[in-house]
C-alpha positions as a Markdown table, in Angstrom:
| # | Residue | x | y | z |
|---|---|---|---|---|
| 1 | Unk | 90.8 | -34.6 | 22.5 |
| 2 | Unk | 92.2 | -36.8 | 25.2 |
| 3 | Unk | 95.6 | -35.9 | 26.7 |
| 4 | Unk | 96.6 | -39.6 | 26.3 |
| 5 | Unk | 96.3 | -39.4 | 22.5 |
| 6 | Unk | 99.4 | -37.3 | 22.5 |
| 7 | Unk | 101.4 | -40.0 | 24.3 |
| 8 | Unk | 103.6 | -42.6 | 22.7 |
| 9 | Unk | 102.5 | -46.3 | 22.7 |
| 10 | Unk | 104.0 | -47.1 | 26.1 |
| 11 | Unk | 104.0 | -43.7 | 27.7 |
| 12 | Unk | 102.1 | -42.1 | 30.5 |
| 13 | Unk | 102.4 | -38.9 | 32.5 |
| 14 | Unk | 103.8 | -39.6 | 35.9 |
| 15 | Unk | 103.2 | -36.3 | 37.6 |
| 16 | Unk | 100.7 | -33.5 | 36.9 |
| 17 | Unk | 102.4 | -31.2 | 34.4 |
| 18 | Unk | 105.3 | -33.5 | 33.9 |
| 19 | Unk | 106.9 | -35.0 | 30.9 |
| 20 | Unk | 105.8 | -38.4 | 29.5 |
| 21 | Unk | 107.5 | -41.4 | 31.0 |
| 22 | Unk | 108.0 | -44.7 | 29.3 |
| 23 | Unk | 106.6 | -47.7 | 31.0 |
| 24 | Unk | 109.1 | -50.2 | 32.4 |
| 25 | Unk | 108.2 | -53.6 | 31.1 |
| 26 | Unk | 106.9 | -56.1 | 33.6 |
| 27 | Unk | 109.6 | -58.6 | 32.7 |
| 28 | Unk | 112.2 | -56.1 | 33.9 |
| 29 | Unk | 110.5 | -55.9 | 37.3 |
| 30 | Unk | 109.8 | -59.6 | 37.4 |
| 31 | Unk | 113.5 | -60.4 | 36.9 |
| 32 | Unk | 114.1 | -59.3 | 40.5 |
| 33 | Unk | 112.8 | -62.2 | 42.7 |
| 34 | Unk | 111.8 | -59.9 | 45.7 |
| 35 | Unk | 109.8 | -57.6 | 43.3 |
| 36 | Unk | 108.2 | -60.6 | 41.6 |
| 37 | Unk | 107.1 | -62.0 | 45.0 |
| 38 | Unk | 105.8 | -58.6 | 46.1 |
| 39 | Unk | 103.9 | -58.2 | 42.8 |
| 40 | Unk | 102.3 | -61.6 | 43.3 |
| 41 | Unk | 101.3 | -60.7 | 46.8 |
| 42 | Unk | 100.0 | -57.4 | 45.7 |
| 43 | Unk | 98.1 | -59.0 | 42.8 |
| 44 | Unk | 96.1 | -61.0 | 45.4 |
| 45 | Unk | 95.7 | -58.0 | 47.7 |
| 46 | Unk | 94.4 | -55.5 | 45.2 |
| 47 | Unk | 93.0 | -57.8 | 42.5 |
| 48 | Unk | 95.2 | -56.5 | 39.7 |
| 49 | Unk | 98.1 | -58.0 | 37.8 |
| 50 | Unk | 101.0 | -55.5 | 38.4 |
| 51 | Unk | 103.2 | -57.3 | 35.8 |
| 52 | Unk | 100.7 | -57.0 | 32.9 |
| 53 | Unk | 102.1 | -54.1 | 30.8 |
| 54 | Unk | 98.8 | -53.2 | 29.1 |
| 55 | Unk | 96.8 | -53.2 | 32.4 |
| 56 | Unk | 99.5 | -51.2 | 34.2 |
| 57 | Unk | 99.8 | -48.6 | 31.5 |
| 58 | Unk | 96.0 | -48.1 | 31.5 |
| 59 | Unk | 96.0 | -47.9 | 35.3 |
| 60 | Unk | 98.8 | -45.3 | 35.4 |
| 61 | Unk | 97.1 | -43.2 | 32.7 |
| 62 | Unk | 93.8 | -43.3 | 34.8 |
| 63 | Unk | 95.8 | -42.4 | 37.9 |
| 64 | Unk | 97.1 | -39.4 | 36.2 |
| 65 | Unk | 93.6 | -38.4 | 35.1 |
| 66 | Unk | 92.4 | -38.9 | 38.6 |
| 67 | Unk | 95.2 | -36.6 | 39.9 |
| 68 | Unk | 94.3 | -34.0 | 37.3 |
| 69 | Unk | 90.7 | -34.0 | 38.3 |
| 70 | Unk | 91.4 | -33.8 | 42.0 |
| 71 | Unk | 93.7 | -30.8 | 41.4 |
| 72 | Unk | 91.1 | -29.1 | 39.2 |
| 73 | Unk | 88.3 | -29.6 | 41.7 |
| 74 | Unk | 90.4 | -28.3 | 44.6 |
| 75 | Unk | 91.5 | -25.3 | 42.5 |
| 76 | Unk | 88.0 | -24.4 | 41.5 |
| 77 | Unk | 86.8 | -24.2 | 45.1 |
| 78 | Unk | 90.1 | -23.5 | 47.0 |
| 79 | Unk | 91.1 | -20.4 | 45.1 |
| 80 | Unk | 87.8 | -18.5 | 45.7 |
| 81 | Unk | 87.9 | -19.7 | 49.3 |
| 82 | Unk | 91.4 | -18.3 | 49.8 |
| 83 | Unk | 90.6 | -15.0 | 48.0 |
| 84 | Unk | 87.4 | -14.4 | 49.9 |
| 85 | Unk | 89.0 | -15.3 | 53.2 |
| 86 | Unk | 92.1 | -13.1 | 52.6 |
| 87 | Unk | 90.0 | -10.3 | 51.3 |
| 88 | Unk | 87.6 | -10.4 | 54.2 |
| 89 | Unk | 90.5 | -10.4 | 56.7 |
| 90 | Unk | 92.2 | -7.5 | 55.0 |
| 91 | Unk | 89.0 | -5.5 | 54.8 |
| 92 | Unk | 88.3 | -6.2 | 58.4 |
| 93 | Unk | 91.8 | -5.1 | 59.4 |
| 94 | Unk | 91.7 | -2.0 | 57.4 |
| 95 | Unk | 88.1 | -0.8 | 57.4 |
| 96 | Unk | 85.3 | -2.8 | 59.1 |
| 97 | Unk | 86.8 | -2.9 | 62.6 |
| 98 | Unk | 86.8 | 0.9 | 62.7 |
| 99 | Unk | 83.1 | 1.2 | 61.9 |
| 100 | Unk | 81.3 | 2.9 | 64.8 |
| 101 | Unk | 78.2 | 0.8 | 64.6 |
| 102 | Unk | 78.7 | -2.6 | 66.2 |
| 103 | Unk | 75.6 | -3.7 | 64.3 |
| 104 | Unk | 77.3 | -3.0 | 60.9 |
| 105 | Unk | 80.3 | -5.0 | 62.2 |
| 106 | Unk | 78.1 | -7.9 | 63.2 |
| 107 | Unk | 76.4 | -7.9 | 59.8 |
| 108 | Unk | 79.8 | -7.8 | 58.0 |
| 109 | Unk | 81.1 | -10.7 | 60.1 |
| 110 | Unk | 77.9 | -12.7 | 59.6 |
| 111 | Unk | 77.9 | -12.2 | 55.8 |
| 112 | Unk | 81.6 | -12.9 | 55.5 |
| 113 | Unk | 81.4 | -15.9 | 57.8 |
| 114 | Unk | 78.5 | -17.3 | 55.8 |
| 115 | Unk | 80.4 | -16.9 | 52.5 |
| 116 | Unk | 83.5 | -18.5 | 53.9 |
| 117 | Unk | 81.5 | -21.4 | 55.3 |
| 118 | Unk | 79.7 | -22.0 | 52.0 |
| 119 | Unk | 82.9 | -22.0 | 50.1 |
| 120 | Unk | 84.6 | -24.2 | 52.7 |
| 121 | Unk | 81.6 | -26.6 | 52.4 |
| 122 | Unk | 82.0 | -26.7 | 48.6 |
| 123 | Unk | 85.7 | -27.4 | 49.0 |
| 124 | Unk | 85.1 | -30.2 | 51.4 |
| 125 | Unk | 82.4 | -31.7 | 49.2 |
| 126 | Unk | 84.7 | -31.6 | 46.2 |
| 127 | Unk | 87.5 | -33.2 | 48.2 |
| 128 | Unk | 85.2 | -36.0 | 49.5 |
| 129 | Unk | 83.8 | -36.6 | 46.0 |
| 130 | Unk | 87.3 | -37.3 | 44.7 |
| 131 | Unk | 89.1 | -38.7 | 47.8 |
| 132 | Unk | 86.1 | -40.7 | 49.1 |
| 133 | Unk | 85.1 | -42.4 | 45.8 |
| 134 | Unk | 85.8 | -46.2 | 46.4 |
| 135 | Unk | 86.6 | -46.8 | 42.8 |
| 136 | Unk | 89.2 | -44.0 | 42.7 |
| 137 | Unk | 90.6 | -45.3 | 46.0 |
| 138 | Unk | 91.1 | -48.7 | 44.4 |
| 139 | Unk | 92.9 | -47.0 | 41.5 |
| 140 | Unk | 95.2 | -45.2 | 44.0 |
| 141 | Unk | 95.8 | -48.4 | 46.0 |
| 142 | Unk | 96.8 | -50.2 | 42.9 |
| 143 | Unk | 99.1 | -47.4 | 41.8 |
| 144 | Unk | 100.7 | -47.3 | 45.2 |
| 145 | Unk | 101.3 | -51.1 | 45.2 |
| 146 | Unk | 102.8 | -50.7 | 41.7 |
| 147 | Unk | 105.1 | -48.0 | 43.0 |
| 148 | Unk | 106.2 | -50.2 | 45.9 |
| 149 | Unk | 106.9 | -53.1 | 43.5 |
| 150 | Unk | 108.9 | -50.9 | 41.1 |
| 151 | Unk | 111.0 | -49.5 | 43.9 |
| 152 | Unk | 111.7 | -53.0 | 45.2 |
| 153 | Unk | 112.9 | -54.0 | 41.7 |
| 154 | Unk | 115.1 | -50.9 | 41.4 |
| 155 | Unk | 116.7 | -51.7 | 44.8 |
| 156 | Unk | 117.2 | -55.2 | 43.6 |
| 157 | Unk | 119.2 | -54.1 | 40.6 |
| 158 | Unk | 116.7 | -53.7 | 37.8 |
| 159 | Unk | 117.3 | -50.9 | 35.3 |
| 160 | Unk | 114.5 | -48.6 | 36.5 |
| 161 | Unk | 114.8 | -44.8 | 36.7 |
| 162 | Unk | 114.9 | -43.1 | 40.1 |
| 163 | Unk | 111.5 | -42.3 | 41.5 |
| 164 | Unk | 109.7 | -44.3 | 38.8 |
| 165 | Unk | 106.8 | -44.1 | 38.2 |
| 166 | Unk | 107.5 | -40.4 | 39.0 |
| 167 | Unk | 104.7 | -39.7 | 41.5 |
| 168 | Unk | 104.6 | -39.9 | 45.2 |
| 169 | Unk | 102.7 | -42.5 | 47.2 |
| 170 | Unk | 99.1 | -41.8 | 48.3 |
| 171 | Unk | 99.3 | -41.6 | 52.1 |
| 172 | Unk | 95.5 | -41.1 | 52.2 |
| 173 | Unk | 92.5 | -42.5 | 50.3 |
| 174 | Unk | 94.4 | -45.5 | 48.9 |
| 175 | Unk | 92.5 | -48.2 | 50.6 |
| 176 | Unk | 91.5 | -51.1 | 48.4 |
| 177 | Unk | 87.8 | -52.0 | 48.5 |
| 178 | Unk | 87.1 | -55.3 | 46.7 |
| 179 | Unk | 83.4 | -54.5 | 46.3 |
| 180 | Unk | 84.0 | -51.2 | 44.5 |
| 181 | Unk | 83.7 | -51.1 | 40.7 |
| 182 | Unk | 86.2 | -49.7 | 38.3 |
| 183 | Unk | 86.9 | -46.0 | 37.7 |
| 184 | Unk | 84.5 | -44.3 | 35.4 |
| 185 | Unk | 85.0 | -40.7 | 34.4 |
| 186 | Unk | 82.0 | -38.4 | 34.1 |
| 187 | Unk | 82.3 | -37.9 | 30.3 |
| 188 | Unk | 82.5 | -41.7 | 29.7 |
| 189 | Unk | 85.6 | -41.3 | 27.6 |
| 190 | Unk | 88.0 | -44.2 | 27.7 |
| 191 | Unk | 91.2 | -42.4 | 28.7 |
| 192 | Unk | 93.6 | -45.2 | 28.0 |
């Protein structure tokens, strides 16, 4: 069952683990001339209509799904990496460094180093698969532009909640690539 099926008609999750947020209609944003102009410029830049309520809602729901998947991938590989690294360091500090045989110490360091390198490689691979995917980068670039437009509208007097759409900007991996396709999730489920 998709998480978005529990959401109201115009709701999305703005932050991982957060409460549902109601979409601010495009007409509210467009009522501020600076925001409208920025949205029109952004539309040409990222190939997306940032004032189309249905498209923006779908984009924000996909962005949340992207954030969830990035977190889960990092968690699956990052936690074992941290545990093995910490455990190996503690074991070295408490036991292995006092072994009399330097050969045993070398074998311990080699096996531990190999385990840490394998886990680090898996963590990097997972990060690159999510952060480096051009379609996901386009999704993040569009979400970032939408955030900029919404903040401009709020500063211009529109009735928009603080920090809307309730997630931070993507400082990395938010480059728009016009030749990339749309985001497709592995299970093929339409998450909108």
